[in-house]
ZADRENMAR-408788 format. One line per field, with one value per residue (C-alpha): residue number from 0; residue in three letters; x, y, z. Coordinates in pm, whole numbers, padded with zeros to 5 digits. Layout:
% ZADRENMAR-408788
num NUM/...;
residuo ALA/...;
east X/...;
north Y/...;
up Z/...;
END
This chain:
% ZADRENMAR-408788
num 0/1/2/3/4/5/6/7/8/9/10/11/12/13/14/15/16/17/18/19/20/21/22/23/24/25/26/27/28/29/30/31/32/33/34/35/36/37/38/39/40/41/42/43/44/45/46/47/48/49/50/51/52/53/54/55/56/57/58/59/60/61/62/63/64/65/66/67/68/69/70/71/72/73/74/75/76/77/78/79/80/81/82/83/84/85/86/87/88/89/90/91/92/93/94/95/96/97/98/99/100/101/102/103/104/105/106/107/108/109/110/111/112/113/114/115/116/117/118/119/120/121/122/123/124/125/126/127/128/129/130/131/132/133/134/135/136/137/138/139/140/141/142/143/144/145/146/147/148/149/150/151/152/153/154/155/156/157/158/159/160/161/162/163/164/165;
residuo MET/ARG/LEU/THR/THR/LEU/ALA/ALA/ALA/LEU/LEU/PHE/MET/LEU/SER/LEU/SER/GLY/CYS/GLY/GLY/ASP/ASP/LYS/PRO/ALA/ALA/VAL/ALA/ALA/ALA/ALA/GLY/THR/ALA/PRO/VAL/ASP/ALA/PRO/ALA/GLN/GLY/PRO/ALA/GLU/PRO/ALA/PRO/VAL/GLU/LEU/PRO/PRO/MET/PRO/THR/GLY/ASP/PHE/ARG/ILE/THR/SER/VAL/THR/LEU/GLY/LYS/ALA/VAL/ASP/GLU/GLU/GLY/GLN/VAL/ARG/GLN/PRO/GLN/ASP/ALA/PHE/ALA/PRO/ALA/ASP/LYS/ILE/TYR/ALA/ALA/VAL/VAL/SER/VAL/GLY/SER/SER/ASP/GLY/LEU/THR/LEU/ALA/ALA/ARG/TRP/THR/ALA/ALA/ASP/GLY/THR/GLN/VAL/ALA/SER/ALA/GLY/GLN/SER/LEU/ASN/PRO/SER/THR/PRO/THR/VAL/THR/THR/PHE/SER/ILE/ALA/GLN/PRO/GLU/PRO/TRP/PRO/THR/GLY/GLY/TYR/LYS/LEU/GLU/VAL/SER/VAL/ASN/GLY/ARG/VAL/VAL/GLU/SER/ARG/SER/PHE/LEU/VAL/GLN;
east -17868/-18068/-18392/-18244/-18149/-18492/-18665/-18453/-18537/-18908/-18899/-18714/-18977/-19262/-19106/-19069/-19407/-19584/-19334/-19486/-19294/-19272/-18909/-18930/-19031/-18730/-18497/-18644/-18615/-18255/-18177/-18337/-18140/-18442/-18585/-18932/-19194/-19279/-18918/-18794/-18534/-18188/-17953/-17653/-17713/-17795/-17550/-17673/-17788/-17514/-17613/-17513/-17385/-17642/-17665/-17630/-17920/-18042/-18044/-17669/-17569/-17266/-17313/-16979/-16644/-16371/-16015/-15724/-15357/-15423/-15683/-15754/-15775/-16129/-16015/-16187/-16033/-16063/-15908/-16070/-15868/-15905/-15548/-15231/-14854/-14667/-14514/-14839/-15002/-15370/-15648/-16016/-16255/-16582/-16855/-17154/-17468/-17717/-17679/-17616/-17559/-17241/-17094/-16767/-16670/-16394/-16190/-16042/-15794/-15732/-15527/-15691/-15636/-15824/-15512/-15567/-15325/-15447/-15748/-15847/-16155/-16283/-16556/-16800/-17095/-17202/-17464/-17365/-17220/-16882/-16574/-16367/-16034/-15842/-15507/-15253/-14884/-14580/-14204/-14172/-14368/-14711/-14719/-14906/-15254/-15609/-15706/-16029/-16146/-16442/-16606/-16811/-17040/-17038/-16873/-17126/-16981/-17186/-16959/-16668/-16434/-16195/-15874/-15551/-15185/-15000;
north 09176/08924/09051/08989/08631/08568/08718/08505/08192/08279/08330/08000/07822/07976/07876/07514/07485/07423/07159/06876/06587/06494/06589/06951/07109/06951/07065/07415/07430/07310/07579/07842/07722/07598/07255/07161/07156/06788/06665/06466/06642/06504/06507/06295/05929/05724/05444/05095/04917/04707/04347/04235/03884/03649/03616/03268/03034/02966/03197/03273/03611/03779/03877/04047/04151/04218/04340/04268/04167/03806/03531/03248/02875/02926/03202/03475/03818/03858/04207/04420/04713/04976/05113/04914/04963/04952/04609/04440/04142/04234/03977/03994/03745/03717/03546/03413/03214/03026/02776/02784/02531/02717/03064/03251/03472/03717/03996/04289/04515/04864/05172/05513/05594/05278/05079/04712/04582/04220/04002/03647/03431/03109/02876/02777/02540/02655/02474/02602/02928/02979/03190/03270/03439/03657/03824/04054/04098/04211/04200/04580/04804/04921/05284/05493/05608/05488/05148/04962/04603/04501/04164/04026/03732/03603/03926/04157/04376/04324/04465/04708/04827/05120/05111/05307/05221/05472;
up -08411/-08210/-08373/-08718/-08629/-08480/-08785/-09021/-08821/-08828/-09206/-09246/-09035/-09232/-09562/-09446/-09275/-09604/-09723/-09515/-09360/-08993/-08940/-09053/-08720/-08548/-08826/-08813/-08437/-08456/-08712/-08489/-08185/-07990/-07923/-08042/-07768/-07811/-07828/-07528/-07317/-07379/-07088/-07010/-07084/-06777/-06708/-06780/-06466/-06309/-06257/-05909/-05845/-05693/-05319/-05174/-05127/-04775/-04475/-04463/-04319/-04162/-03800/-03730/-03876/-03621/-03681/-03450/-03416/-03312/-03326/-03083/-03163/-03301/-03537/-03332/-03266/-02889/-02866/-03140/-03278/-03545/-03522/-03592/-03589/-03924/-03845/-03730/-03897/-03925/-03889/-03976/-03820/-04011/-03811/-04002/-03927/-04137/-04413/-04787/-05063/-05152/-05163/-05184/-04892/-04980/-04821/-05013/-04834/-04980/-04898/-04859/-05228/-05332/-05423/-05349/-05087/-05080/-05149/-05065/-05100/-04955/-05077/-04805/-04763/-04416/-04212/-03865/-03729/-03895/-03831/-04140/-04078/-04324/-04258/-04419/-04347/-04537/-04481/-04494/-04253/-04368/-04478/-04224/-04315/-04360/-04494/-04560/-04552/-04768/-04708/-04994/-05049/-05407/-05520/-05350/-05071/-04756/-04481/-04461/-04189/-04189/-03989/-03941/-03950/-03732;
END
């Protein structure tokens, strides 16, 4: 049966080979169930490149992100933690150095399944070391499980921290 199909395809190709035209070999190959030798391979389409938001001007950079249950008068977390109780208020102290003519520093808190718990942003024009503090709390206890904090600069994630509520 396969020989008959192959023979029919070969006869079809031979009958079209004298007809001329640039698209005949591709049509013949498609009819025979094969791709022409010079045709580009077609796989899944590549996704279009994602354009990332611009980074800030200057030499601004984040030096640390620390999670904890409390901050001091400077906004620093002095007792770092990565596990919290369901009733805890959770702080993130983001320490940065360098200067910039302007940027947005943001925090996005998510549950293990990717559901956003909270987000906040702050516009900065830093010229000296800076501590930016973010926090989350809710009236009901946090569900136990894994969570994640993503810190972004101008919409581009630059740091992340995982933590547990247990």
